[in-house]
Residue frames as qw, qx, qy, qz and C-alpha x, y, z in Angstrom:
[[0.193, 0.882, -0.066, 0.426, -22.29, -9.13, 70.41],
 [0.598, 0.061, -0.429, 0.674, -19.17, -8.23, 72.41],
 [0.307, -0.840, -0.377, 0.243, -19.97, -6.12, 75.42],
 [0.226, 0.929, -0.072, 0.283, -18.75, -2.52, 75.19],
 [0.365, -0.833, 0.396, -0.127, -16.54, -2.74, 78.14],
 [0.895, -0.140, 0.368, 0.210, -14.96, -5.98, 77.10],
 [0.447, 0.884, -0.135, -0.031, -12.60, -3.75, 75.17],
 [0.112, -0.770, 0.627, -0.024, -9.46, -5.33, 76.42],
 [0.970, -0.050, 0.236, -0.029, -9.69, -8.96, 75.70],
 [0.816, 0.104, 0.134, 0.553, -6.08, -9.80, 75.18],
 [0.036, 0.991, 0.120, 0.039, -5.61, -6.14, 75.97],
 [0.083, -0.867, 0.491, -0.018, -2.04, -6.04, 77.23],
 [0.992, 0.026, 0.049, 0.116, 0.09, -8.73, 75.87],
 [0.525, -0.583, 0.383, 0.488, 3.92, -8.93, 76.04],
 [0.453, 0.736, -0.332, -0.379, 5.59, -7.85, 72.76],
 [0.982, 0.167, 0.000, 0.089, 6.84, -10.79, 70.73],
 [0.531, -0.670, 0.356, 0.378, 10.58, -11.30, 71.23],
 [0.706, 0.236, 0.466, 0.479, 11.32, -12.18, 67.63],
 [0.171, -0.365, 0.176, 0.898, 12.80, -9.40, 65.58],
 [0.496, 0.669, 0.437, -0.341, 10.40, -7.55, 63.27],
 [0.566, 0.263, 0.453, 0.637, 11.03, -7.25, 59.57],
 [0.048, -0.243, 0.074, 0.966, 11.18, -3.87, 57.90],
 [0.243, 0.609, 0.754, -0.025, 7.74, -2.61, 56.96],
 [0.048, -0.479, 0.043, 0.876, 8.50, 0.77, 55.52],
 [0.136, 0.033, -0.626, -0.767, 7.28, 0.08, 52.02],
 [0.221, -0.451, -0.854, -0.139, 4.16, -1.68, 53.26],
 [0.144, -0.591, -0.451, 0.653, 3.45, 1.11, 55.73],
 [0.040, 0.324, -0.250, -0.912, 3.72, 3.70, 52.98],
 [0.196, -0.171, -0.791, -0.554, 1.32, 1.75, 50.81],
 [0.229, -0.539, -0.798, 0.139, -1.17, 1.40, 53.59],
 [0.109, -0.553, -0.273, 0.780, -1.09, 5.02, 54.54],
 [0.083, 0.141, -0.473, -0.866, -1.62, 6.09, 51.00],
 [0.236, -0.379, -0.838, -0.312, -4.69, 3.81, 50.89],
 [0.208, -0.603, -0.611, 0.469, -5.97, 5.53, 54.05],
 [0.072, -0.471, -0.009, 0.879, -5.31, 9.00, 52.70],
 [0.266, 0.189, -0.496, -0.804, -6.95, 8.41, 49.36],
 [0.211, 0.262, 0.929, -0.154, -9.79, 6.09, 50.44],
 [0.010, 0.441, 0.649, 0.620, -12.94, 6.35, 48.33],
 [0.160, 0.110, 0.347, -0.917, -15.22, 9.22, 49.16],
 [0.031, -0.472, -0.862, -0.180, -18.98, 8.72, 49.29],
 [0.162, -0.471, -0.179, -0.849, -21.81, 11.22, 49.12],
 [0.299, -0.118, 0.594, -0.737, -23.87, 11.99, 52.20],
 [0.783, 0.080, -0.060, -0.614, -26.82, 10.33, 50.53],
 [0.740, 0.227, -0.632, -0.036, -24.88, 7.21, 49.95],
 [0.123, 0.245, -0.734, 0.621, -23.73, 7.32, 53.62],
 [0.531, -0.088, 0.361, -0.762, -27.22, 7.66, 54.86],
 [0.832, 0.140, -0.330, -0.424, -28.32, 4.75, 52.66],
 [0.649, 0.228, -0.700, 0.193, -25.65, 2.52, 54.18],
 [0.183, -0.425, 0.548, -0.697, -26.33, 3.51, 57.75],
 [0.259, -0.217, -0.935, 0.104, -27.67, 0.71, 59.98],
 [0.303, 0.060, 0.271, -0.912, -31.13, 2.16, 60.52],
 [0.463, 0.346, 0.771, -0.268, -34.72, 0.84, 60.48],
 [0.192, 0.208, 0.668, 0.688, -36.29, 0.72, 57.09],
 [0.190, -0.729, -0.510, -0.414, -39.51, 2.24, 58.43],
 [0.122, -0.681, 0.233, -0.683, -39.88, 5.14, 60.89],
 [0.395, -0.031, -0.811, 0.430, -38.91, 3.93, 64.42],
 [0.434, -0.753, -0.461, -0.179, -41.50, 4.20, 67.14],
 [0.154, -0.844, 0.277, -0.433, -40.76, 6.63, 69.95],
 [0.448, 0.254, -0.775, 0.365, -37.99, 5.33, 72.18],
 [0.282, -0.213, 0.550, -0.757, -40.04, 6.30, 75.19],
 [0.790, 0.005, -0.033, -0.612, -42.77, 4.06, 73.98],
 [0.867, 0.192, -0.459, -0.024, -40.62, 0.95, 73.73],
 [0.751, -0.195, -0.436, 0.455, -38.24, 1.27, 76.71],
 [0.350, -0.910, -0.137, 0.175, -37.35, 3.70, 79.48],
 [0.576, 0.567, -0.142, 0.570, -34.65, 6.19, 78.56],
 [0.551, -0.426, -0.391, 0.601, -32.61, 7.43, 81.46],
 [0.046, 0.945, 0.202, 0.252, -33.18, 11.07, 82.40],
 [0.199, -0.881, 0.399, -0.154, -30.02, 11.38, 84.43],
 [0.384, 0.439, -0.799, 0.148, -26.88, 9.48, 85.37],
 [0.418, -0.206, 0.684, -0.560, -28.73, 8.31, 88.49],
 [0.835, 0.218, 0.233, -0.447, -31.06, 6.36, 86.25],
 [0.611, 0.532, -0.576, -0.108, -28.20, 4.61, 84.41],
 [0.925, -0.351, 0.088, -0.112, -27.91, 1.15, 85.97],
 [0.240, 0.720, -0.646, 0.088, -24.32, 0.33, 86.96],
 [0.558, -0.306, 0.712, -0.296, -25.17, -2.96, 88.48],
 [0.913, 0.326, 0.126, -0.213, -25.94, -5.00, 85.32],
 [0.171, -0.660, 0.703, 0.201, -22.58, -6.75, 85.31],
 [0.867, 0.333, -0.219, -0.301, -22.07, -9.19, 82.54],
 [0.958, -0.003, -0.146, 0.248, -18.87, -10.64, 83.76],
 [0.577, 0.398, -0.287, 0.653, -15.24, -10.09, 84.82],
 [0.389, -0.787, 0.143, -0.458, -16.15, -8.94, 88.27],
 [0.402, -0.564, 0.689, -0.215, -15.15, -11.42, 90.97],
 [0.898, 0.155, 0.393, -0.122, -16.32, -14.47, 89.01],
 [0.054, 0.680, -0.619, -0.390, -13.22, -15.49, 86.97],
 [0.907, 0.307, -0.190, -0.219, -12.99, -18.08, 84.19],
 [0.919, -0.276, 0.182, 0.217, -10.60, -21.02, 84.57],
 [0.729, 0.371, 0.092, 0.568, -8.22, -19.48, 82.02],
 [0.064, -0.947, 0.029, -0.314, -7.89, -16.24, 83.95],
 [0.466, 0.421, -0.594, 0.503, -4.40, -15.72, 85.53],
 [0.177, -0.363, 0.581, -0.707, -5.94, -15.26, 88.96],
 [0.755, -0.203, -0.385, -0.491, -8.41, -18.16, 88.91],
 [0.809, -0.159, -0.534, 0.188, -6.41, -20.31, 91.33],
 [0.286, 0.208, -0.422, 0.835, -5.45, -17.40, 93.62],
 [0.318, -0.656, -0.684, 0.030, -7.97, -17.30, 96.42],
 [0.324, -0.549, -0.227, 0.737, -6.52, -14.22, 97.91],
 [0.076, -0.063, 0.401, 0.911, -6.63, -12.38, 94.60],
 [0.226, -0.464, -0.719, -0.466, -10.28, -13.35, 94.00],
 [0.341, -0.673, -0.588, 0.292, -11.27, -12.18, 97.42],
 [0.254, -0.362, 0.017, 0.897, -9.44, -8.92, 96.89],
 [0.089, -0.161, -0.537, -0.823, -11.53, -8.32, 93.71],
 [0.303, -0.605, -0.729, -0.102, -14.69, -9.20, 95.66],
 [0.327, -0.610, -0.349, 0.632, -13.86, -6.59, 98.28],
 [0.112, -0.240, 0.245, 0.933, -13.08, -3.84, 95.62],
 [0.160, -0.328, -0.702, -0.612, -16.17, -4.70, 93.54],
 [0.309, -0.622, -0.695, 0.186, -18.32, -4.44, 96.66],
 [0.228, -0.487, -0.139, 0.832, -17.11, -0.92, 97.19],
 [0.055, 0.017, -0.507, -0.860, -18.19, 0.03, 93.69],
 [0.260, -0.474, -0.794, -0.278, -21.61, -1.49, 94.21],
 [0.329, -0.658, -0.547, 0.400, -22.10, 0.54, 97.32],
 [0.229, -0.154, 0.081, 0.958, -21.09, 3.84, 95.72],
 [0.204, 0.786, 0.568, -0.133, -23.83, 6.51, 95.20],
 [0.385, 0.598, 0.204, 0.672, -23.65, 9.45, 92.75],
 [0.193, -0.882, -0.008, -0.430, -22.51, 12.54, 94.43],
 [0.751, -0.628, 0.173, 0.104, -20.39, 10.72, 97.07],
 [0.027, 0.760, -0.625, -0.176, -16.62, 10.65, 96.89],
 [0.847, 0.245, -0.459, -0.109, -15.32, 7.53, 95.04],
 [0.827, -0.546, 0.127, 0.049, -13.91, 5.07, 97.60],
 [0.193, 0.789, -0.583, 0.005, -10.12, 5.20, 97.80],
 [0.986, 0.003, -0.159, 0.047, -8.30, 1.91, 97.41],
 [0.353, -0.762, 0.540, 0.063, -5.15, 1.19, 99.42],
 [0.852, 0.407, -0.311, -0.111, -3.32, -0.82, 96.71],
 [0.890, -0.373, 0.202, 0.168, -1.08, -3.61, 97.84],
 [0.305, -0.674, 0.501, 0.448, 2.67, -3.56, 97.13],
 [0.462, 0.026, 0.785, 0.412, 2.42, -6.07, 94.40],
 [0.354, 0.788, 0.501, 0.053, -0.44, -4.11, 92.74],
 [0.018, -0.940, 0.144, 0.308, 1.71, -0.95, 92.86],
 [0.431, -0.396, 0.682, 0.439, 4.62, -2.95, 91.34],
 [0.493, 0.398, 0.733, 0.248, 2.37, -4.11, 88.50],
 [0.178, 0.938, 0.257, -0.149, 1.15, -0.52, 87.84],
 [0.220, -0.833, 0.341, 0.376, 4.67, 0.77, 87.82],
 [0.493, -0.174, 0.722, 0.452, 6.01, -1.81, 85.48],
 [0.438, 0.593, 0.625, 0.258, 3.32, -1.30, 82.84],
 [0.074, 0.973, 0.144, -0.165, 3.47, 2.45, 83.09],
 [0.376, -0.658, 0.457, 0.465, 7.22, 2.46, 82.74],
 [0.526, 0.079, 0.733, 0.424, 7.12, 0.35, 79.64],
 [0.301, 0.780, 0.535, 0.119, 4.39, 2.47, 78.07],
 [0.117, -0.926, 0.019, 0.358, 6.04, 5.81, 78.87],
 [0.420, -0.392, 0.589, 0.569, 9.04, 4.74, 76.70],
 [0.353, 0.297, 0.757, 0.463, 6.79, 4.22, 73.75],
 [0.135, 0.814, 0.503, -0.259, 4.38, 7.18, 73.99],
 [0.079, -0.691, 0.199, 0.690, 6.56, 9.96, 72.63],
 [0.022, -0.236, 0.730, 0.641, 6.92, 8.23, 69.24],
 [0.113, -0.193, -0.901, -0.372, 3.63, 6.37, 68.84],
 [0.013, 0.652, 0.680, -0.337, 0.79, 8.08, 70.87],
 [0.220, 0.734, 0.401, 0.502, -1.15, 10.96, 69.34],
 [0.229, 0.329, -0.214, 0.891, -0.39, 14.60, 70.32],
 [0.512, -0.551, -0.127, -0.647, -3.74, 14.91, 72.12],
 [0.875, -0.364, -0.311, 0.067, -2.95, 12.04, 74.41],
 [0.634, 0.094, -0.299, 0.707, 0.60, 13.35, 75.10],
 [0.068, -0.462, 0.098, -0.879, -0.75, 16.80, 76.06],
 [0.683, -0.504, -0.132, -0.512, -3.52, 15.41, 78.31],
 [0.844, -0.109, -0.461, 0.252, -1.24, 12.87, 79.94],
 [0.367, 0.250, -0.372, 0.815, 0.75, 15.70, 81.52],
 [0.424, -0.531, -0.054, -0.732, -2.38, 16.79, 83.41],
 [0.868, -0.377, -0.220, -0.237, -2.42, 13.72, 85.64],
 [0.085, -0.712, 0.632, -0.293, 1.18, 13.36, 86.92],
 [0.977, -0.082, -0.164, -0.106, 1.20, 9.52, 86.81],
 [0.176, -0.699, 0.669, -0.181, 3.86, 8.04, 88.99],
 [0.661, 0.161, -0.726, -0.098, 5.26, 4.51, 88.83],
 [0.230, 0.059, -0.811, 0.534, 5.28, 4.25, 92.64],
 [0.269, 0.225, 0.528, -0.773, 1.62, 5.15, 93.14],
 [0.077, 0.407, 0.830, 0.374, -1.63, 3.89, 91.64],
 [0.139, -0.163, -0.001, -0.977, -3.89, 6.92, 91.06],
 [0.172, 0.360, 0.786, -0.472, -7.29, 7.23, 92.73],
 [0.166, 0.546, 0.694, 0.439, -10.50, 7.55, 90.64],
 [0.126, -0.868, -0.433, 0.208, -11.74, 10.47, 92.69],
 [0.303, -0.634, 0.200, 0.683, -8.66, 12.55, 92.05],
 [0.249, 0.007, 0.680, 0.690, -8.72, 11.86, 88.34],
 [0.063, 0.684, 0.714, 0.139, -12.48, 12.51, 88.13],
 [0.136, -0.866, -0.183, 0.445, -11.97, 16.04, 89.50],
 [0.241, -0.413, 0.453, 0.752, -9.38, 16.74, 86.74],
 [0.179, 0.326, 0.803, 0.466, -11.72, 15.56, 84.07],
 [0.007, -0.809, -0.570, 0.142, -14.56, 17.63, 85.44],
 [0.176, -0.741, 0.040, 0.647, -12.40, 20.75, 85.23],
 [0.168, -0.341, 0.592, 0.711, -11.31, 20.16, 81.70],
 [0.209, -0.045, -0.741, -0.636, -14.21, 18.51, 79.81],
 [0.616, -0.182, 0.108, -0.759, -17.05, 17.99, 82.28],
 [0.780, -0.007, -0.608, -0.151, -16.60, 14.24, 82.30],
 [0.437, -0.546, 0.564, -0.439, -16.53, 12.37, 85.58],
 [0.381, 0.191, -0.904, -0.025, -15.73, 8.81, 86.68],
 [0.763, -0.298, 0.158, -0.552, -18.17, 6.38, 88.31],
 [0.149, -0.373, 0.914, -0.061, -16.81, 3.16, 89.81],
 [0.841, 0.106, -0.200, -0.492, -18.26, -0.13, 88.50],
 [0.725, -0.387, 0.547, -0.161, -17.94, -3.65, 89.65],
 [0.575, -0.025, 0.757, 0.310, -17.12, -5.27, 86.32],
 [0.125, 0.032, 0.662, 0.738, -18.30, -5.52, 82.75],
 [0.363, 0.379, 0.344, -0.779, -21.39, -3.36, 82.20],
 [0.563, 0.529, 0.632, 0.065, -24.15, -4.08, 79.68],
 [0.407, 0.142, 0.318, 0.844, -23.20, -2.13, 76.47],
 [0.048, -0.755, -0.407, -0.512, -26.34, 0.03, 76.49],
 [0.527, -0.806, -0.210, 0.169, -25.75, 1.06, 80.15],
 [0.610, -0.314, 0.148, 0.712, -22.12, 1.81, 79.51],
 [0.283, 0.336, 0.407, 0.801, -22.88, 3.98, 76.42],
 [0.252, -0.822, -0.420, -0.290, -25.88, 5.64, 78.07],
 [0.560, -0.660, -0.145, 0.480, -23.43, 6.71, 80.86],
 [0.463, -0.022, 0.255, 0.849, -21.30, 8.55, 78.31],
 [0.006, 0.681, 0.510, 0.526, -24.39, 10.58, 77.29],
 [0.407, -0.892, -0.160, -0.118, -24.23, 12.13, 80.74],
 [0.300, 0.771, -0.433, 0.357, -20.48, 12.60, 80.47],
 [0.661, -0.535, 0.468, -0.241, -19.85, 9.77, 82.91],
 [0.561, 0.440, -0.699, -0.055, -17.18, 7.11, 82.37],
 [0.892, -0.392, 0.098, -0.205, -17.70, 3.80, 84.29],
 [0.378, 0.622, -0.659, 0.190, -14.33, 2.48, 85.51],
 [0.893, -0.273, -0.342, 0.101, -13.17, -0.57, 87.39],
 [0.259, -0.863, 0.363, -0.236, -10.72, -0.23, 90.34],
 [0.894, -0.321, 0.305, 0.073, -9.25, -3.69, 90.57],
 [0.008, 0.734, -0.606, -0.306, -5.78, -4.58, 89.34],
 [0.835, 0.316, -0.420, -0.166, -4.73, -7.38, 86.92],
 [0.934, -0.345, 0.016, 0.090, -3.03, -10.42, 88.36],
 [0.151, -0.869, 0.437, 0.178, 0.65, -9.82, 89.22],
 [0.722, -0.112, 0.631, 0.261, 1.72, -13.08, 87.53],
 [0.495, 0.440, 0.541, 0.518, 0.98, -11.48, 84.10],
 [0.101, -0.617, -0.191, 0.757, 1.51, -7.71, 84.40],
 [0.046, 0.303, -0.475, -0.825, 1.37, -7.29, 80.61],
 [0.276, -0.210, -0.806, -0.479, -1.91, -9.12, 80.12],
 [0.317, 0.180, 0.623, -0.692, -5.47, -8.77, 81.26],
 [0.077, 0.310, 0.878, 0.357, -8.47, -10.51, 79.78],
 [0.117, -0.789, -0.602, -0.033, -10.76, -7.69, 81.12],
 [0.088, 0.791, -0.033, 0.605, -10.86, -3.99, 81.76],
 [0.664, -0.486, -0.374, 0.428, -8.83, -3.25, 84.95],
 [0.190, -0.916, -0.110, 0.336, -7.49, -0.10, 86.54],
 [0.438, -0.349, 0.451, 0.695, -4.36, 0.02, 84.40],
 [0.256, 0.411, 0.681, 0.550, -6.40, -0.03, 81.14],
 [0.051, -0.863, -0.501, -0.042, -8.99, 2.51, 82.43],
 [0.299, -0.871, -0.025, 0.390, -6.57, 5.06, 83.84],
 [0.379, -0.399, 0.493, 0.674, -3.71, 4.89, 81.39],
 [0.261, 0.260, 0.729, 0.577, -5.76, 4.20, 78.19],
 [0.017, -0.726, -0.643, -0.243, -9.06, 6.10, 78.77],
 [0.276, -0.809, -0.328, 0.402, -8.67, 8.88, 81.27],
 [0.306, -0.412, 0.210, 0.832, -6.03, 11.09, 79.57],
 [0.086, 0.247, 0.647, 0.716, -7.94, 11.14, 76.25],
 [0.165, -0.730, -0.659, -0.079, -11.22, 12.03, 78.09],
 [0.306, -0.681, -0.140, 0.650, -9.39, 15.28, 79.22],
 [0.193, -0.073, 0.470, 0.858, -9.18, 16.36, 75.56],
 [0.409, 0.387, 0.316, -0.763, -12.23, 18.47, 74.63],
 [0.512, 0.338, -0.481, -0.626, -12.51, 17.39, 71.06],
 [0.314, 0.038, -0.948, -0.019, -12.26, 13.64, 72.03],
 [0.130, 0.230, 0.756, -0.599, -14.65, 14.09, 74.93],
 [0.482, 0.360, 0.029, -0.798, -17.22, 15.58, 72.63],
 [0.482, 0.258, -0.734, -0.402, -16.81, 12.75, 70.25],
 [0.190, -0.052, -0.946, 0.258, -17.36, 10.16, 73.03],
 [0.285, 0.295, 0.500, -0.763, -20.38, 12.15, 74.33],
 [0.525, 0.293, -0.314, -0.735, -21.92, 12.06, 70.88],
 [0.412, 0.071, -0.898, -0.134, -21.68, 8.22, 70.79],
 [0.032, -0.167, -0.816, 0.552, -23.29, 8.18, 74.26],
 [0.391, 0.327, 0.183, -0.841, -26.12, 10.48, 73.27],
 [0.538, 0.221, -0.587, -0.563, -26.85, 8.38, 70.14],
 [0.221, -0.014, -0.967, 0.123, -27.21, 5.30, 72.33],
 [0.246, 0.224, 0.560, -0.759, -30.11, 6.85, 74.09],
 [0.611, 0.417, 0.049, -0.671, -32.16, 6.78, 70.83],
 [0.231, 0.394, -0.830, -0.321, -30.65, 3.68, 69.28],
 [0.926, -0.042, -0.017, -0.374, -32.60, 0.53, 68.57],
 [0.832, -0.346, 0.406, 0.148, -30.85, -2.85, 68.99],
 [0.804, 0.421, 0.206, 0.367, -29.49, -2.89, 65.51],
 [0.234, 0.872, -0.138, 0.406, -28.06, 0.61, 65.72],
 [0.577, -0.750, 0.305, -0.104, -26.72, -0.13, 69.20],
 [0.913, -0.050, 0.290, 0.282, -24.67, -3.03, 67.78],
 [0.598, 0.620, 0.059, 0.504, -23.15, -0.67, 65.21],
 [0.187, -0.911, 0.183, -0.319, -22.44, 1.99, 67.89],
 [0.793, -0.523, 0.299, 0.093, -20.59, -0.66, 69.95],
 [0.823, 0.243, 0.223, 0.463, -18.37, -1.44, 66.90],
 [0.241, 0.844, -0.004, 0.479, -17.81, 2.29, 66.30],
 [0.479, -0.826, 0.257, -0.151, -16.76, 2.67, 69.92],
 [0.888, -0.223, 0.307, 0.260, -14.41, -0.37, 69.65],
 [0.729, 0.354, 0.240, 0.534, -12.71, 0.84, 66.46],
 [0.151, 0.797, -0.042, 0.583, -12.29, 4.46, 67.60],
 [0.439, -0.775, 0.237, -0.388, -12.33, 4.86, 71.40],
 [0.888, -0.348, 0.300, 0.032, -10.69, 1.46, 72.03],
 [0.747, -0.050, 0.467, 0.471, -8.54, 0.78, 69.00],
 [0.401, 0.899, 0.172, -0.026, -8.53, 4.07, 67.09],
 [0.608, -0.176, 0.244, 0.735, -5.57, 5.42, 65.13],
 [0.228, 0.932, 0.179, -0.217, -5.18, 8.94, 63.73],
 [0.743, 0.390, 0.099, 0.535, -2.78, 10.23, 61.11],
 [0.255, -0.911, 0.053, 0.320, -0.16, 12.87, 62.12],
 [0.016, 0.744, -0.537, -0.398, 2.14, 14.00, 59.38],
 [0.698, 0.351, -0.532, -0.326, 1.22, 10.91, 57.39],
 [0.260, 0.228, -0.893, 0.289, 2.18, 8.61, 60.31],
 [0.611, -0.510, -0.500, -0.342, -0.34, 6.59, 62.32],
 [0.028, 0.314, -0.619, 0.719, -0.57, 7.48, 66.03],
 [0.331, -0.393, -0.858, 0.003, -2.63, 5.68, 68.58],
 [0.261, -0.327, 0.216, -0.882, -5.56, 7.30, 70.43],
 [0.785, -0.291, -0.393, -0.380, -7.55, 4.20, 71.33],
 [0.551, -0.627, 0.417, -0.360, -7.37, 2.99, 74.95],
 [0.981, -0.056, 0.188, -0.003, -6.78, -0.66, 74.01],
 [0.714, 0.526, -0.163, 0.433, -3.54, 0.40, 72.19],
 [0.016, 0.786, -0.279, 0.552, -2.40, 3.06, 74.59],
 [0.626, -0.572, 0.389, -0.360, -2.64, 0.79, 77.62],
 [0.976, 0.007, 0.212, 0.049, -0.93, -2.25, 76.03],
 [0.281, -0.663, 0.565, 0.403, 2.83, -2.45, 75.52],
 [0.463, 0.051, 0.815, 0.344, 2.44, -5.31, 73.03],
 [0.399, 0.730, 0.554, 0.036, -0.52, -3.77, 71.15],
 [0.031, 0.943, -0.083, -0.320, 1.26, -0.46, 70.84],
 [0.308, -0.484, 0.688, 0.444, 4.35, -2.12, 69.39],
 [0.477, 0.341, 0.792, 0.166, 2.12, -4.20, 67.13],
 [0.309, 0.884, 0.318, -0.149, 0.42, -1.04, 65.72],
 [0.074, -0.862, 0.339, 0.369, 3.75, 0.81, 65.26],
 [0.468, -0.314, 0.752, 0.343, 5.34, -2.08, 63.46],
 [0.459, 0.389, -0.371, -0.707, 2.92, -1.96, 60.62],
 [0.043, -0.068, 0.995, 0.057, 1.81, -5.60, 61.08],
 [0.303, 0.516, 0.724, -0.342, -1.81, -4.70, 60.96],
 [0.256, 0.520, 0.572, 0.580, -4.00, -3.52, 58.11],
 [0.043, -0.375, -0.253, 0.891, -4.83, 0.22, 58.09],
 [0.116, 0.532, 0.748, 0.379, -8.22, 1.14, 56.74],
 [0.111, -0.212, 0.010, -0.971, -10.12, 4.43, 56.40],
 [0.097, 0.338, 0.814, -0.463, -13.09, 4.59, 58.76],
 [0.289, -0.249, -0.464, -0.800, -16.48, 4.97, 57.14],
 [0.227, -0.012, 0.698, -0.679, -18.90, 5.28, 60.07],
 [0.692, 0.205, 0.078, -0.688, -21.96, 4.56, 57.90],
 [0.680, 0.293, -0.625, -0.247, -20.70, 1.28, 56.50],
 [0.931, -0.337, -0.101, -0.095, -20.86, -2.15, 58.22],
 [0.080, -0.763, 0.616, -0.180, -17.84, -2.87, 60.42],
 [0.584, 0.186, -0.790, 0.016, -16.00, -6.20, 60.88],
 [0.797, -0.461, -0.388, -0.046, -16.71, -8.54, 63.77],
 [0.218, -0.847, 0.402, -0.272, -15.04, -7.38, 66.93],
 [0.847, 0.105, -0.470, 0.224, -11.98, -9.49, 67.88],
 [0.283, -0.780, 0.357, -0.429, -11.05, -9.32, 71.47],
 [0.799, -0.400, 0.445, -0.062, -9.76, -12.89, 72.24],
 [0.894, 0.387, 0.131, 0.183, -7.71, -13.54, 69.07],
 [0.653, -0.081, 0.092, 0.747, -4.46, -11.72, 69.85],
 [0.125, -0.384, 0.068, 0.912, -3.49, -8.38, 68.57],
 [0.519, 0.643, 0.273, -0.493, -5.93, -6.47, 66.33],
 [0.659, 0.179, 0.562, 0.467, -5.60, -7.58, 62.69],
 [0.246, 0.585, 0.352, 0.688, -6.74, -4.11, 61.47],
 [0.161, -0.513, -0.369, 0.758, -7.06, -0.64, 62.68],
 [0.269, 0.793, 0.465, 0.287, -9.47, 2.02, 61.32],
 [0.462, -0.139, -0.043, 0.875, -7.73, 5.39, 60.74],
 [0.105, 0.913, 0.356, -0.170, -8.95, 8.91, 61.04],
 [0.497, 0.611, 0.046, 0.615, -7.45, 11.63, 58.85],
 [0.083, 0.351, -0.386, 0.849, -7.80, 13.90, 61.89],
 [0.001, -0.321, -0.797, 0.512, -9.82, 14.15, 65.04],
 [0.293, 0.370, 0.132, -0.872, -11.82, 16.89, 63.49],
 [0.458, 0.183, -0.641, -0.588, -12.74, 14.76, 60.46],
 [0.308, -0.110, -0.941, 0.083, -13.51, 11.78, 62.56],
 [0.092, 0.320, 0.607, -0.722, -15.66, 13.72, 64.96],
 [0.411, 0.287, -0.191, -0.844, -17.65, 15.23, 62.01],
 [0.442, 0.064, -0.812, -0.376, -18.30, 11.77, 60.64],
 [0.221, -0.210, -0.898, 0.317, -19.30, 10.24, 63.90],
 [0.171, 0.330, 0.405, -0.835, -21.58, 13.14, 64.83],
 [0.432, 0.199, -0.421, -0.773, -23.26, 13.03, 61.42],
 [0.472, -0.076, -0.860, -0.177, -24.09, 9.38, 62.03],
 [0.149, -0.264, -0.759, 0.576, -25.16, 9.86, 65.66],
 [0.285, 0.195, 0.111, -0.932, -27.59, 12.62, 64.60],
 [0.513, -0.035, -0.652, -0.557, -29.56, 9.99, 62.67],
 [0.490, -0.269, -0.826, 0.072, -30.55, 8.38, 65.97],
 [0.140, -0.156, -0.509, 0.835, -31.52, 11.32, 68.16],
 [0.244, -0.249, -0.358, -0.866, -34.74, 12.45, 66.46],
 [0.622, -0.448, -0.525, -0.370, -36.95, 10.40, 68.82],
 [0.425, -0.078, -0.629, 0.646, -35.22, 11.17, 72.12],
 [0.237, -0.802, -0.547, 0.038, -37.70, 12.81, 74.55],
 [0.148, 0.855, 0.000, 0.496, -37.34, 16.53, 75.03],
 [0.563, -0.795, 0.176, -0.143, -36.49, 16.30, 78.74],
 [0.886, -0.158, 0.239, 0.365, -33.72, 13.83, 77.93],
 [0.577, 0.603, 0.117, 0.539, -32.38, 16.07, 75.20],
 [0.148, -0.907, 0.104, -0.380, -32.14, 18.93, 77.67],
 [0.777, -0.589, 0.218, 0.042, -30.35, 16.74, 80.22],
 [0.808, -0.042, 0.334, 0.484, -27.63, 15.74, 77.73],
 [0.066, -0.670, 0.174, 0.719, -27.44, 19.23, 76.25],
 [0.333, 0.216, 0.759, 0.515, -28.89, 18.17, 72.87],
 [0.232, 0.129, -0.081, -0.961, -30.72, 21.00, 71.00],
 [0.556, 0.374, 0.593, -0.446, -34.47, 20.62, 70.66],
 [0.429, 0.266, 0.708, 0.494, -35.68, 19.59, 67.10]]
């Protein structure tokens, strides 16, 4: 299973230089397919949901469920911290690797309630940030969803300054109650999703290597801040993400795998229809110049999302996404996701339900 936070494998690739063929007829056909996708009854949905065939034992009886964000482990790093693979752009750059070690150590030392350490970004890191932001800002008006465009204005991103997590966290808390917690690398998927249940988003602070500003094999500060943070300031989207997090508290391993895929195909690579046209709301699209162009060019398959049905294998090292799952609207998508998530919360202990503002059964 691909870890939840490995949401950016091949996350930001340069757009292919070859001219793109016209895809208007293909796009129209695809969107009609999305708009008229087969409807299924709630009973059929429940039958298809990845759930145990027999009543599940109490979650509390099989593993400890966190009662607060303080009990969510942000130290179970699976990779992409300071230990880089040989194919990483920064593998042979000793100064870059030491820089990541230093930044990761700040995240490891952070405690809930303390201000998030401020990073003094190097000139080449600021240049990388500004280059990517400038490219994306030219594409957002036409290809990003309206919720993203509205929320983006709350943060006043500038090309000459990398934002600080503490400042952005305060904005999120005012608008949706979400906050940011620094993390040293790729978290275990259960820990990452558990954090969302307590309206906490775990974010890296290190920058991708300057030699490839349009590419990162792992979540970095560009992906986190441009892709995720603005959408988390939208109340409807924040509630949707929170619902996935709450469901993870009661999920068994099979259900968790399905939640990871739901997160991938919505929060990371989600598309929503606006006036019949697909618009990006997933962070893996919104933070990638190449992926955003790929989505807009109609070169990927568009499919209606059925949250109760099995989803394809996650592809995060095979280039651009071959398919996107499309929501008719955020309202419809949130309703579907919450219906599925409710199937996993019946055995969450009452004190945990209270902590995540989930009504008692």
